[in-house]
SEPATI-398691 format. One line per 8 residues: number of its first residue (from 1); for each residue x, y, z of N, C-alpha, C. Coordinates in pm, 1 decimal. Atoms other than C-alpha are relative to their C-alpha. Layout:
BEGIN
NUM> X:Y:Z:X:Y:Z:X:Y:Z ~ ... .
***
This chain:
BEGIN
1> 97.1:4.7:105.5:12916.1:5172.0:9077.2:-120.8:79.0:33.1 ~ 119.2:-82.9:-25.7:12620.5:5401.6:9038.6:-123.8:-90.9:36.6 ~ 122.4:72.1:-41.5:12301.3:5284.3:9219.0:-96.9:0.3:-115.7 ~ 107.1:-0.5:95.8:12015.1:5172.3:8995.6:-99.5:110.9:34.1 ~ 111.1:-89.1:-31.8:11736.2:5424.7:8957.1:-112.0:-79.1:75.0 ~ 95.8:86.9:-66.4:11496.7:5140.6:9045.9:64.9:-140.9:16.3 ~ -53.4:131.8:-27.0:11604.7:4813.6:9207.2:-105.9:-86.5:68.6 ~ 94.3:92.7:-60.2:11365.3:4525.0:9277.5:69.0:-127.2:36.8 .
9> -65.4:120.9:-47.6:11471.4:4223.9:9476.9:-103.1:-97.9:58.3 ~ 85.6:107.4:-53.5:11282.9:3894.6:9534.3:-147.8:30.1:-2.9 ~ 139.8:-47.5:2.9:10948.6:4037.2:9423.0:-91.8:-118.2:-19.3 ~ 105.2:100.4:-0.9:10654.0:3812.4:9494.1:-133.7:74.1:-0.8 ~ 135.5:-54.5:4.7:10293.6:3893.9:9402.4:-98.2:-109.4:-21.1 ~ 106.6:100.7:8.9:9987.0:3685.9:9461.8:-138.1:66.3:-19.2 ~ 136.0:-36.4:7.9:9627.7:3725.6:9361.4:-81.9:-126.2:43.5 ~ 58.0:125.4:-50.4:9442.9:3476.6:9581.2:101.0:-108.6:8.5 .
17> -86.8:111.3:-2.1:9611.6:3141.9:9531.3:99.5:3.4:-119.7 ~ -79.9:-8.3:122.9:9771.9:3250.0:9201.3:124.2:87.5:26.8 ~ -125.0:-73.3:-19.5:10138.9:3350.0:9238.2:48.1:49.2:-134.4 ~ -22.3:-64.1:129.2:10188.7:3593.2:8952.0:149.8:28.5:-21.2 ~ -144.2:-18.4:1.9:10551.3:3685.8:9032.9:63.9:-85.8:112.0 ~ -51.2:110.0:-94.5:10774.9:3427.7:9203.1:148.6:27.2:33.8 ~ -133.2:-29.2:-49.7:11084.5:3605.9:9331.4:81.5:65.1:-111.7 ~ -67.6:-66.2:113.9:11188.7:3852.1:9054.2:98.3:106.6:48.0 .
25> -101.8:-103.7:-18.4:11506.7:4062.6:9064.7:2.7:83.4:-130.1 ~ -1.1:-82.2:119.5:11513.3:4360.2:8828.3:55.7:136.9:34.6 ~ -60.9:-134.9:-19.6:11730.9:4677.9:8798.9:-14.5:84.1:-125.3 ~ 1.6:-99.3:110.3:11703.3:4987.1:8584.1:103.1:111.0:39.2 ~ -99.3:-105.2:-26.0:12002.9:5219.6:8565.2:-31.0:125.2:-85.5 ~ 22.5:-126.5:69.4:11999.4:5579.3:8453.1:38.5:-5.3:-144.6 ~ -21.8:1.5:141.5:11974.7:5614.6:8077.8:-22.0:-130.5:-73.6 ~ 24.7:134.3:66.7:11893.5:5248.7:8010.2:-137.5:4.3:-60.3 .
33> 129.9:32.0:59.5:11613.5:5142.0:7782.8:-8.8:-153.7:8.1 ~ 12.2:143.2:-18.7:11494.6:4796.9:7888.8:-139.7:-44.0:-47.7 ~ 129.1:52.4:48.7:11218.0:4590.7:7725.7:-27.6:-131.8:73.9 ~ 47.9:127.2:-60.3:11014.8:4308.1:7875.5:-95.8:-62.7:-93.5 ~ 85.4:73.3:92.4:10864.4:4044.9:7649.0:-39.8:-128.6:61.1 ~ 46.8:129.3:-49.3:10678.3:3723.9:7703.9:-141.2:-20.6:-24.9 ~ 139.7:29.5:30.2:10344.0:3552.7:7671.7:-93.2:77.8:96.4 ~ 103.6:-63.4:-86.0:10023.7:3713.8:7813.3:-12.1:-80.9:127.6 .
41> 15.3:64.7:-132.6:9976.8:3639.4:8180.8:124.0:-44.1:64.3 ~ -126.2:43.8:-58.0:10344.1:3591.5:8255.0:47.8:87.4:115.1 ~ -34.3:-86.1:-112.4:10360.2:3877.3:8506.1:70.1:129.0:-43.5 ~ -71.4:-121.9:49.2:10510.3:4156.2:8290.6:-64.1:125.9:51.7 ~ 65.6:-122.0:-40.3:10251.0:4419.8:8353.6:-8.9:11.2:153.7 ~ 5.6:-6.2:-147.1:10223.2:4324.6:8720.3:126.7:55.5:57.2 ~ -125.9:-54.6:-44.6:10590.7:4394.6:8766.5:7.2:151.0:-16.0 ~ -4.0:-145.2:24.6:10551.1:4738.7:8609.4:-86.2:73.7:100.2 .
49> 82.5:-70.6:-95.9:10264.5:4827.2:8834.8:57.4:-0.6:139.7 ~ -74.8:2.3:-124.9:10469.3:4721.0:9136.9:114.2:105.1:1.5 ~ -102.4:-98.7:4.7:10764.5:4934.5:9022.7:-51.4:139.8:9.3 ~ 60.8:-130.3:-5.5:10531.3:5225.9:8984.6:-71.3:26.4:129.5 ~ 62.7:-10.1:-130.6:10401.0:5167.0:9336.6:-153.6:10.1:-6.3 ~ 143.5:4.1:14.2:10045.2:5117.2:9210.0:-61.5:-118.9:72.3 ~ 39.1:118.1:-80.0:10027.8:4784.0:9393.6:114.6:-30.5:96.5 ~ -96.2:37.2:-98.4:10206.1:4636.6:9693.1:43.0:-143.1:-15.7 .
57> -52.3:131.9:13.8:10428.9:4333.2:9665.1:-30.7:-80.9:127.9 ~ 20.1:89.1:-112.8:10360.7:4032.8:9886.9:134.8:-51.0:55.9 ~ -134.9:35.9:-48.7:10735.9:3973.3:9919.4:101.9:74.8:-81.8 ~ -111.2:-66.4:66.0:11066.6:4133.4:9833.6:-4.4:150.5:27.9 ~ -14.8:-143.7:-25.4:11162.8:4502.2:9816.1:25.9:76.8:-128.2 ~ -28.4:-87.8:109.3:11180.7:4795.4:9580.2:69.5:125.2:52.5 ~ -76.6:-120.3:-39.2:11436.1:5077.2:9607.1:1.3:98.3:-118.1 ~ -11.8:-107.6:96.7:11434.2:5409.8:9424.1:122.3:84.9:37.3 .
65> -122.6:-70.9:-29.7:11778.8:5570.0:9406.3:55.9:-41.7:136.6 ~ -58.2:52.8:-121.9:11882.1:5345.2:9698.8:-91.7:1.9:119.2 ~ 92.0:-11.2:-111.1:11584.3:5428.5:9923.8:-115.5:-95.3:-9.7 ~ 114.6:88.9:2.0:11323.4:5172.2:10014.8:-126.7:78.2:-24.4 ~ 120.2:-68.5:33.1:10988.9:5267.6:9865.8:-117.8:-104.0:0.7 ~ 119.4:87.5:8.7:10633.6:5123.5:9879.0:-31.3:-72.3:125.2 ~ 22.9:78.4:-122.4:10673.1:4968.9:10220.9:75.4:60.2:117.0 ~ -71.4:-38.5:-125.9:10778.8:5031.0:10576.5:65.6:-124.4:56.2 .
73> -72.2:118.7:-46.9:11046.0:4794.6:10698.5:-5.0:1.9:155.7 ~ 3.6:14.4:-147.1:11039.9:4660.2:11057.3:123.4:-76.7:42.8 ~ -124.4:57.7:-49.0:11322.1:4536.9:11278.8:-1.0:-152.6:-14.9 ~ 9.9:150.9:14.3:11192.9:4175.3:11254.3:15.8:-48.2:-141.5 ~ -17.0:35.3:142.0:11249.5:4188.3:10877.1:-122.9:-0.5:-84.9 ~ 125.0:-1.2:70.9:10886.3:4208.7:10786.0:-27.1:145.5:-54.1 ~ 34.4:-127.0:48.3:10724.6:4499.4:10599.4:-147.6:7.8:-26.1 ~ 137.1:-21.0:31.7:10386.3:4645.5:10533.0:-13.7:127.3:-94.0 .
81> 8.0:-116.3:94.4:10255.3:4899.0:10274.0:12.7:131.1:72.2 ~ -7.2:-134.5:-55.7:10342.4:5256.2:10338.9:-135.0:69.8:-10.8 ~ 126.9:-74.6:10.7:10052.8:5495.8:10398.6:-8.7:72.9:-137.3 ~ 23.6:-60.7:128.5:9895.6:5648.0:10088.8:68.2:138.6:-15.6 ~ -63.4:-135.1:9.6:10029.9:6000.5:10168.9:153.3:-16.0:-31.6 ~ -138.9:22.6:31.9:10383.1:5857.8:10155.5:17.0:-59.7:-139.7 ~ -2.8:66.4:132.6:10316.8:5638.8:9848.8:-19.6:105.6:-107.0 ~ 20.8:-102.6:102.6:10186.7:5945.4:9660.9:120.8:81.1:-23.4 .
89> -129.2:-65.8:17.7:10514.5:6125.6:9722.7:101.5:-81.3:-70.4 ~ -102.5:91.5:53.6:10725.4:5820.3:9639.0:-26.2:-31.0:-149.0 ~ 34.0:30.1:137.0:10540.9:5766.9:9307.0:47.4:109.4:-95.5 ~ -18.3:-112.8:87.6:10627.3:6108.3:9166.5:126.2:-17.1:-94.9 ~ -116.3:9.4:89.7:10977.1:6024.7:9028.7:-18.2:-106.4:-112.0 ~ 18.4:107.8:97.7:10834.5:5733.7:8819.2:-125.3:34.1:-80.0 ~ 116.3:-22.9:94.3:10610.2:5801.0:8515.7:-50.6:-130.5:-54.1 ~ 61.5:122.8:44.7:10367.5:5542.9:8385.3:-91.1:34.0:-118.6 .
97> 89.4:-11.6:114.9:10203.3:5510.8:8040.8:-65.9:-135.7:-18.4 ~ 79.4:120.7:-2.7:9922.8:5257.8:8026.4:-44.7:-40.4:-137.4 ~ 59.7:48.0:127.5:9761.6:5048.3:7756.3:-108.2:92.0:-43.3 ~ 110.0:-94.3:26.8:9453.0:5267.1:7774.8:47.1:138.6:42.5 ~ -60.8:-133.2:-9.1:9515.8:5641.7:7760.4:-30.8:65.8:127.9 ~ 40.9:-61.8:-126.1:9327.0:5739.0:8079.9:6.7:146.7:3.1 ~ 13.0:-148.7:-0.9:9285.4:6097.7:7972.9:-129.0:44.8:57.3 ~ 127.1:-53.1:-47.7:9026.0:6314.5:8133.6:-78.4:54.8:-121.3 .
105> 68.3:-43.2:117.1:8758.9:6355.5:7865.7:-49.2:142.2:-3.5 ~ 52.7:-137.4:-4.3:8641.0:6696.2:7986.2:112.5:100.3:-6.7 ~ -108.1:-89.4:10.0:8989.5:6843.2:7962.2:64.2:-9.0:-137.2 ~ -68.7:-2.0:129.6:9179.6:6948.2:7648.2:135.8:-78.7:17.0 ~ -135.2:65.2:-7.2:9513.4:6786.0:7560.7:92.1:84.3:86.4 ~ -83.3:-88.4:-77.3:9687.6:7088.2:7705.9:-31.4:-11.5:149.6 ~ 42.1:7.4:-140.6:9488.8:7071.9:8027.2:31.8:-130.2:63.2 ~ -40.3:126.9:-51.1:9550.0:6701.1:8065.7:150.8:-6.3:38.2 .
113> -142.5:0.2:-25.1:9927.0:6761.0:8046.1:34.0:97.2:112.3 ~ -23.3:-99.2:-108.8:9904.1:7059.5:8286.2:-43.7:-50.1:134.8 ~ 70.7:29.4:-126.4:9691.3:6896.4:8554.5:89.1:-39.1:114.7 ~ -88.0:48.7:-107.6:9944.3:6700.1:8756.3:103.5:105.6:43.3 ~ -96.4:-102.8:-35.2:10190.6:6986.6:8740.4:-59.1:102.0:99.1 ~ 64.0:-96.0:-84.5:9944.0:7222.9:8902.9:-49.3:-61.4:131.9 ~ 59.8:56.5:-115.3:9776.8:6983.5:9145.0:103.6:-74.4:87.1 ~ -94.4:86.2:-78.0:10064.4:6751.4:9246.8:127.9:73.9:29.4 .
121> -127.4:-62.2:-21.2:10385.0:6946.3:9201.6:-13.1:149.8:27.4 ~ 28.0:-140.8:-39.1:10218.5:7288.5:9268.9:76.5:105.1:-84.9 ~ -57.0:-101.9:86.8:10372.4:7464.0:8965.1:-102.0:112.1:-27.9 ~ 85.2:-113.9:39.2:10235.9:7805.1:8880.3:-64.1:-36.2:-133.7 ~ 77.5:39.2:116.8:9967.4:7771.8:8613.7:72.4:46.3:-131.1 ~ -68.8:-50.4:119.2:10166.3:7984.4:8361.6:121.8:-90.1:-33.3 ~ -112.4:85.8:23.6:10478.3:7772.1:8401.8:-46.4:-136.9:-45.0 ~ 57.8:129.7:37.8:10272.4:7453.6:8380.0:-45.1:3.7:-145.5 .
129> 49.4:-10.9:139.1:10113.0:7574.0:8057.2:118.3:3.4:-100.5 ~ -115.3:-5.5:85.5:10452.9:7656.9:7904.9:67.5:-133.8:-16.9 ~ -59.6:131.7:5.4:10597.8:7319.4:7997.0:-88.3:-99.6:-75.4 ~ 85.5:88.9:72.4:10288.6:7142.5:7866.9:5.3:21.0:-148.7 ~ -7.1:-32.4:139.3:10307.0:7322.0:7535.5:134.1:-58.6:-60.7 ~ -128.6:48.2:46.1:10678.3:7240.5:7501.0:-1.1:-155.4:-12.8 ~ -0.9:143.7:2.6:10614.9:6874.5:7582.3:-92.7:-55.8:-109.8 ~ 87.8:40.9:108.3:10320.3:6843.1:7341.8:76.2:13.1:-130.8 .
137> -78.4:-13.5:125.8:10560.1:6974.0:7071.0:99.5:-119.3:-8.7 ~ -96.9:108.1:8.6:10807.8:6697.6:7164.8:-66.1:-125.8:-54.0 ~ 68.4:125.7:48.0:10544.2:6434.4:7082.6:-77.0:32.7:-125.0 ~ 57.5:-35.6:132.8:10434.9:6616.1:6763.1:-142.6:48.4:4.6 ~ 138.0:-43.2:-13.7:10110.5:6763.1:6894.8:-9.0:146.9:37.1 ~ -6.8:-138.8:-35.5:10198.2:7129.6:6918.7:-125.5:78.2:-49.8 ~ 117.9:-65.5:49.2:9882.7:7216.6:6718.0:-132.7:-62.7:50.3 ~ 116.1:71.2:-46.8:9649.2:6994.5:6912.8:-33.8:26.9:146.8 .
145> 17.7:-30.8:-143.8:9657.9:7150.7:7264.8:-144.3:29.8:36.3 ~ 140.4:-42.2:-32.6:9300.7:7281.1:7242.5:-97.3:-108.9:-31.0 ~ 91.8:108.1:38.0:9154.5:6948.2:7127.4:-31.1:-87.2:123.5 ~ 38.9:96.9:-101.7:8958.6:6720.4:7356.2:31.7:-142.7:-43.1 ~ -27.9:135.9:35.5:9034.0:6346.7:7371.1:-89.0:-58.4:-110.5 ~ 93.5:52.3:100.3:8727.2:6266.4:7165.9:30.5:52.4:-139.4 ~ -37.0:-58.2:129.3:8868.6:6483.7:6885.0:131.6:-46.1:-47.9 ~ -130.3:50.4:37.1:9194.6:6293.9:6874.3:-6.5:-148.2:-37.4 .
153> -12.6:142.4:30.6:9289.7:5961.6:6721.4:60.6:-71.5:120.0 ~ -59.1:79.5:-107.3:9399.1:5674.0:6946.2:148.1:28.5:12.3 ~ -146.8:-28.4:-6.2:9763.3:5739.0:6853.4:29.1:136.3:59.2 ~ -17.9:-133.9:-55.7:9728.1:6109.1:6931.5:-28.3:3.2:150.0 ~ 33.4:6.0:-141.3:9562.2:6033.0:7265.5:114.8:-66.4:78.4 ~ -113.8:63.3:-72.8:9849.5:5794.3:7358.1:118.2:95.1:4.8 ~ -108.8:-96.5:-4.2:10099.7:6067.3:7266.3:-24.6:108.0:104.4 ~ 33.3:-91.0:-104.9:9917.8:6306.8:7495.9:29.8:-66.9:136.6 .
161> -32.7:72.8:-124.8:9945.3:6041.2:7773.4:146.0:-7.8:24.0 ~ -147.8:2.0:-14.0:10318.8:6014.0:7704.7:46.5:139.3:45.1 ~ -41.2:-142.3:-36.4:10351.4:6398.4:7721.0:-34.7:26.3:149.1 ~ 46.3:-19.3:-143.4:10157.8:6393.7:8055.1:104.0:-61.5:94.6 ~ -100.0:63.1:-83.8:10415.9:6153.4:8196.4:138.0:69.3:-11.2 ~ -132.6:-58.6:24.0:10722.4:6317.8:8041.4:11.5:137.6:64.1 ~ -2.0:-141.1:-48.0:10632.2:6672.0:8154.3:43.4:11.1:142.6 ~ -36.6:3.7:-141.3:10690.9:6570.3:8515.4:146.9:-30.6:22.8 .
169> -141.2:30.4:-2.8:11055.6:6491.7:8432.3:33.4:-119.6:91.0 ~ -16.4:116.5:-88.7:11047.1:6143.2:8583.5:143.1:-52.5:-5.7 ~ -127.4:69.3:-3.6:11357.1:5953.1:8688.5:-4.5:-118.6:-91.1 ~ 15.4:112.8:90.0:11221.9:5657.5:8497.1:-145.4:2.7:-56.9 ~ 125.2:-0.7:67.8:10934.9:5615.9:8251.2:-40.0:-148.2:-36.2 ~ 37.8:143.3:20.2:10743.3:5283.3:8243.7:-118.8:-0.1:-100.5 ~ 102.7:11.8:103.3:10532.7:5179.2:7942.8:-58.9:-143.5:9.9 ~ 65.1:127.3:-9.4:10277.7:4903.6:7979.7:-79.7:-30.7:-134.5 .
177> 58.2:31.9:129.1:10205.8:4773.8:7624.0:-70.1:122.7:-60.2 ~ 59.9:-131.1:39.8:10148.4:5132.1:7504.4:-69.7:0.0:-138.5 ~ 58.3:-1.9:133.4:10043.0:5031.4:7148.6:-109.1:-109.8:-11.9 ~ 89.0:113.9:13.4:9819.2:4731.5:7224.4:-146.8:38.6:-26.1 ~ 136.8:-40.9:23.1:9496.3:4934.0:7216.9:-18.9:81.8:-125.5 ~ 0.3:-84.3:117.6:9581.1:5107.2:6890.2:-27.2:-81.7:-125.2 ~ 9.1:53.0:128.8:9473.2:5032.9:6535.7:139.6:-13.8:-60.2 ~ -137.3:22.4:49.7:9776.9:4893.9:6344.6:65.2:121.6:-68.3 .
185> -61.1:-115.0:73.8:9821.1:5208.5:6129.3:41.4:110.9:92.7 ~ -40.7:-104.5:-91.3:9855.2:5421.9:6443.1:118.2:-33.8:90.1 ~ -107.3:48.2:-89.2:10121.0:5215.1:6619.2:129.3:77.2:-29.0 ~ -131.4:-54.5:31.4:10413.9:5364.6:6433.5:20.0:140.4:56.5 ~ -20.3:-135.4:-44.3:10349.6:5723.5:6540.4:34.5:5.3:147.8 ~ -33.7:11.9:-140.9:10363.9:5617.8:6906.7:143.6:-52.7:17.3 ~ -133.8:62.2:-9.9:10676.1:5403.5:6856.3:106.1:106.7:-35.3 ~ -97.5:-103.1:35.9:10850.4:5698.5:6687.5:27.2:96.9:113.6 .
193> -16.4:-88.8:-118.7:10788.9:5917.4:6995.4:83.4:-68.5:104.4 ~ -70.8:74.1:-99.7:10920.3:5645.4:7224.1:149.4:-14.9:-43.3 ~ -139.1:10.6:50.3:11226.9:5595.8:7006.2:75.0:132.2:15.7 ~ -58.2:-129.5:-14.0:11290.6:5970.6:7019.4:40.2:25.3:148.4 ~ -31.0:-13.6:-139.1:11270.8:5968.2:7400.2:117.6:-84.5:39.6 ~ -116.0:85.7:-25.1:11515.3:5680.0:7411.3:127.7:63.8:-46.2 ~ -114.2:-63.7:51.8:11755.9:5869.9:7193.1:40.2:119.0:80.6 ~ -25.9:-115.0:-86.1:11730.3:6165.7:7432.5:64.6:-42.2:134.1 .
201> -58.1:49.2:-119.1:11851.8:5945.9:7714.5:-98.7:-27.7:113.5 ~ 96.1:30.8:-101.2:11527.4:5885.3:7896.7:14.1:-145.9:50.0 ~ -1.6:132.2:-60.9:11538.1:5591.6:8140.2:-136.9:-63.9:-16.3 ~ 126.9:53.5:39.5:11265.3:5358.1:8018.0:-3.2:-151.4:19.0 ~ 31.7:143.1:-1.7:11113.5:5015.4:8081.7:-126.1:-16.6:-80.0 ~ 113.2:10.1:94.9:10880.1:4895.4:7806.9:-42.9:-148.3:0.3 ~ 64.1:126.3:23.6:10649.4:4596.1:7829.1:-67.8:6.8:-135.0 ~ 51.3:-15.8:139.2:10564.7:4526.8:7467.4:-5.7:-131.9:-69.9 .
209> 7.0:108.0:93.8:10461.1:4280.4:7207.0:61.8:40.8:-133.3 ~ -59.2:-46.7:125.4:10631.5:4493.5:6936.7:148.3:-45.9:1.6 ~ -135.5:64.0:-14.8:10934.9:4258.0:6909.8:104.2:73.0:-84.4 ~ -95.0:-69.4:86.2:11102.3:4441.0:6620.2:44.3:130.8:64.5 ~ -31.0:-126.1:-70.2:11078.6:4767.2:6813.4:92.0:-23.4:122.5 ~ -84.5:28.9:-114.5:11221.4:4614.7:7128.1:142.7:-34.9:-39.0 ~ -131.5:37.8:50.8:11509.4:4468.6:6932.3:75.8:122.0:-42.8 ~ -64.6:-118.5:49.6:11584.7:4807.3:6777.8:39.3:99.1:106.7 .
217> -12.0:-108.0:-95.1:11550.6:5033.1:7077.7:67.6:-37.7:131.8 ~ -42.6:41.3:-134.8:11630.9:4834.8:7394.7:152.1:-24.8:11.0 ~ -132.5:41.4:-36.3:11972.4:4802.8:7555.6:5.4:-142.5:49.7 ~ 6.8:134.0:-57.6:11857.2:4487.9:7726.2:-146.2:-44.1:-3.1 ~ 135.6:56.0:5.9:11555.8:4257.7:7694.0:-11.6:-114.0:99.2 ~ 27.8:107.2:-91.0:11407.3:4036.3:7961.3:-116.6:-83.4:-56.6 ~ 109.3:90.0:39.3:11194.6:3732.4:7872.8:-68.2:-57.3:121.9 ~ 80.0:45.0:-112.6:10920.9:3661.1:8122.5:-81.3:-123.7:-38.4 .
225> 93.1:109.3:16.7:10731.8:3335.6:8161.2:-36.7:-55.6:135.2 ~ 51.1:63.2:-127.3:10514.8:3206.6:8448.9:57.3:67.4:125.2 ~ -41.5:-76.1:-119.4:10618.9:3480.9:8688.2:149.1:7.1:30.7 ~ -142.5:-2.6:-17.0:10992.0:3455.6:8636.9:67.9:59.6:-120.2 ~ -82.7:-35.6:111.3:11261.5:3615.1:8426.4:83.8:-117.9:-37.2 ~ -73.1:114.8:41.7:11391.5:3320.3:8233.9:135.4:34.1:-62.8 ~ -117.8:-42.7:74.9:11648.1:3516.0:8035.7:5.0:145.3:-16.8 ~ -14.9:-148.8:11.9:11783.4:3867.5:8020.7:138.3:29.0:-58.9 .
233> -129.9:-26.8:68.0:12051.8:3994.4:7779.0:-21.8:107.7:-99.9 ~ 6.1:-94.6:108.9:12134.1:4235.2:7500.6:-85.7:-56.3:-113.0 ~ 93.2:47.3:100.5:11889.2:4214.6:7209.1:69.6:-101.5:-101.0 ~ -64.0:84.9:98.2:12140.6:4058.1:6966.2:22.7:-139.4:58.8 ~ -23.6:124.5:-60.2:12228.9:3785.3:7211.5:-129.8:-77.0:20.9 ~ 124.4:66.0:-26.6:11871.9:3708.9:7309.1:-69.7:-55.2:-123.5 ~ 67.0:40.3:122.8:11733.1:3696.8:6955.6:80.9:-96.9:-85.4 ~ -80.6:87.9:83.5:12028.9:3528.5:6785.9:44.1:-124.8:71.0 .
241> -51.3:120.2:-69.9:12134.7:3288.6:7057.7:-69.9:-13.9:139.5 ~ 72.9:14.7:-127.0:11862.0:3239.6:7324.6:52.7:-119.5:72.5 ~ -59.0:109.5:-79.3:11982.0:3021.7:7607.1:-103.5:-95.4:62.0 ~ 103.9:82.9:-63.2:11649.8:2891.9:7736.8:-97.1:-52.2:-105.4 ~ 84.8:67.4:96.5:11431.9:2647.2:7543.1:-140.7:79.1:-12.2 ~ 131.4:-79.5:6.5:11112.5:2849.0:7636.5:15.7:127.9:-74.3 ~ -24.1:-122.1:80.4:11265.9:3160.8:7496.7:-1.2:-31.6:-145.8 ~ -10.6:36.5:139.0:11340.5:2983.7:7173.2:-140.9:-29.5:-55.7 .
249> 137.4:30.4:41.9:10981.0:2857.2:7154.5:-82.1:132.9:-24.0 ~ 75.0:-122.7:10.8:10836.0:3201.8:7214.0:44.0:80.9:-119.5 ~ -47.9:-74.5:113.1:11055.3:3373.1:6960.2:-38.1:-62.3:-133.2 ~ 45.8:69.2:126.8:10968.4:3112.2:6696.3:-140.6:38.8:-32.4 ~ 141.4:-31.7:26.1:10601.4:3198.7:6739.3:-22.4:145.5:-38.2 ~ 26.5:-140.6:28.0:10637.1:3574.6:6730.9:82.7:59.0:-110.3 ~ -83.1:-48.2:109.1:10900.5:3612.2:6463.5:-74.5:-9.8:-131.4 .
***
């Protein structure tokens, strides 16, 4: 069987005395679109940040294409965070789209999408520009490359952020509630782009409160509560026949 693109085992994360993740197992295979739903504070976004190697787990392991990432293993079974120079390299195959757009305000949309290509992957500026323009076209912004973030709507800024992640051709693309900072009328334009990426075969994990979207696009949905995955199944099964009482309660409130 093909190895998962990302495999997490026994993930534990604490902030002080608060155990946010309590031994989570999670796999993402190539071409899968997986959604994570659940109440606020349940650990959904924390898991995504750990998978993207933006934080270090207090327990468990993460593998990318079968290789341990984020930590150095020792013969006694313990581990410690890898040095930043190694983490920087290990992060490259995983793209991340945040709630807030995190665009550089002094750079145009085109320059925001070009930047990591030139600085991180050392692409020639001309090639980086061509790739950036092609990717902006994929998210419907081919005529907005010269615009600064302040000249774009929230939905357009988030689409630039998606283009910035996609242009690096990641092995997996992680979305952390990508529409939560948007006005309601701008949500649909971002969801359409995400749906298009899913149709193209992009490997995606989406933390979202857009329940109807998750049901439509995801191959599998995980329900998080209190730092654990209580239930994980295909959308039809989870929504029509949830097995856990807490899942049923949650779906009753969000439906």
